[in-house]
C-alpha positions as CSV (number, residue, x, y, z in Angstrom):
1,M,-62.9,-112.3,-185.8
2,R,-59.7,-114.4,-186.1
3,P,-59.2,-117.3,-188.6
4,G,-59.6,-120.8,-187.0
5,V,-56.1,-121.8,-188.0
6,Y,-54.8,-119.4,-185.3
7,F,-56.7,-121.4,-182.7
8,V,-55.6,-124.7,-184.0
9,E,-52.0,-123.4,-183.7
10,C,-52.8,-122.3,-180.1
11,M,-54.1,-125.9,-179.3
12,A,-50.9,-127.4,-180.8
13,Q,-48.6,-125.2,-178.9
14,A,-50.4,-125.8,-175.6
15,A,-50.1,-129.6,-176.3
16,D,-46.3,-129.0,-177.0
17,I,-45.8,-127.3,-173.7
18,L,-47.7,-130.1,-171.9
19,L,-45.6,-132.8,-173.4
20,L,-42.3,-131.0,-173.1
21,S,-43.0,-130.6,-169.3
22,T,-43.1,-134.4,-168.9
23,E,-39.9,-136.2,-168.0
24,R,-40.0,-138.7,-170.9
25,Y,-40.4,-136.0,-173.6
26,A,-38.2,-133.3,-172.1
27,G,-35.7,-132.1,-174.7
28,K,-37.5,-133.8,-177.6
29,I,-38.8,-131.9,-180.7
30,P,-42.6,-132.0,-181.3
31,H,-43.8,-132.5,-184.8
32,F,-47.3,-131.7,-185.8
33,L,-49.1,-134.7,-187.4
34,G,-52.7,-133.6,-187.5
35,I,-56.0,-132.4,-186.0
36,D,-59.3,-134.1,-185.4
37,N,-62.8,-133.2,-184.2
38,V,-62.1,-129.4,-184.1
39,R,-65.2,-127.5,-183.2
40,F,-65.5,-123.7,-183.1
41,R,-68.4,-122.8,-180.7
42,Q,-67.9,-119.1,-180.1
43,K,-66.4,-116.1,-181.9
44,I,-63.1,-114.8,-180.5
45,L,-62.4,-111.2,-181.4
46,P,-59.2,-109.2,-181.4
47,G,-58.6,-108.0,-177.8
48,D,-60.2,-111.0,-176.2
49,T,-58.1,-112.9,-173.7
50,I,-58.2,-116.7,-174.1
51,Q,-57.2,-119.6,-171.9
52,I,-56.1,-122.9,-173.4
53,K,-56.2,-126.2,-171.6
54,A,-54.6,-129.4,-172.9
55,A,-54.8,-133.0,-171.7
56,L,-53.0,-136.2,-172.8
57,P,-55.8,-138.8,-173.3
58,S,-53.7,-141.3,-175.3
59,E,-50.2,-142.1,-176.6
60,R,-48.3,-144.8,-178.4
61,K,-45.2,-144.8,-176.3
62,E,-43.3,-147.2,-178.6
63,K,-43.6,-144.7,-181.5
64,A,-43.7,-141.5,-179.4
65,I,-47.0,-140.5,-181.0
66,V,-49.3,-138.6,-178.8
67,A,-52.9,-137.5,-179.1
68,C,-53.8,-134.5,-177.0
69,S,-57.2,-132.9,-176.5
70,A,-57.4,-129.1,-176.1
71,E,-60.0,-126.6,-175.2
72,I,-59.9,-122.8,-175.7
73,Y,-61.9,-120.7,-173.3
74,N,-63.1,-117.1,-173.9
75,R,-64.7,-115.3,-171.0
76,S,-64.9,-118.7,-169.1
77,E,-67.0,-120.2,-171.9
78,V,-65.7,-122.9,-174.3
79,A,-64.9,-121.3,-177.6
80,A,-63.2,-124.2,-179.4
81,T,-62.3,-127.8,-178.8
82,G,-60.2,-130.3,-180.7
83,N,-57.6,-133.1,-180.7
84,V,-54.0,-132.6,-181.8
85,T,-51.7,-135.4,-182.8
86,L,-47.9,-134.9,-182.3
87,A,-44.8,-137.0,-182.9
88,M,-42.0,-136.5,-180.4
89,C,-38.6,-136.9,-181.9
């Protein structure tokens, strides 16, 4: 079994890719601000292949602070969920 911090990092990087692919944040540097409501629902073992999906439910455009939700899937089942907050500088 892998430590949960790896999966939080995966969520943050998926959120980074999502934001950097938008026109308004292209070329910016994402800074990790925090996590919220992270839930681990299933074990993920070495050798498992995971999918990570991120969405952008809210942002404060004037401060470039973005809250992204992320889900990790293992064998088409939700393995972890959480929210990641990033500042885009």
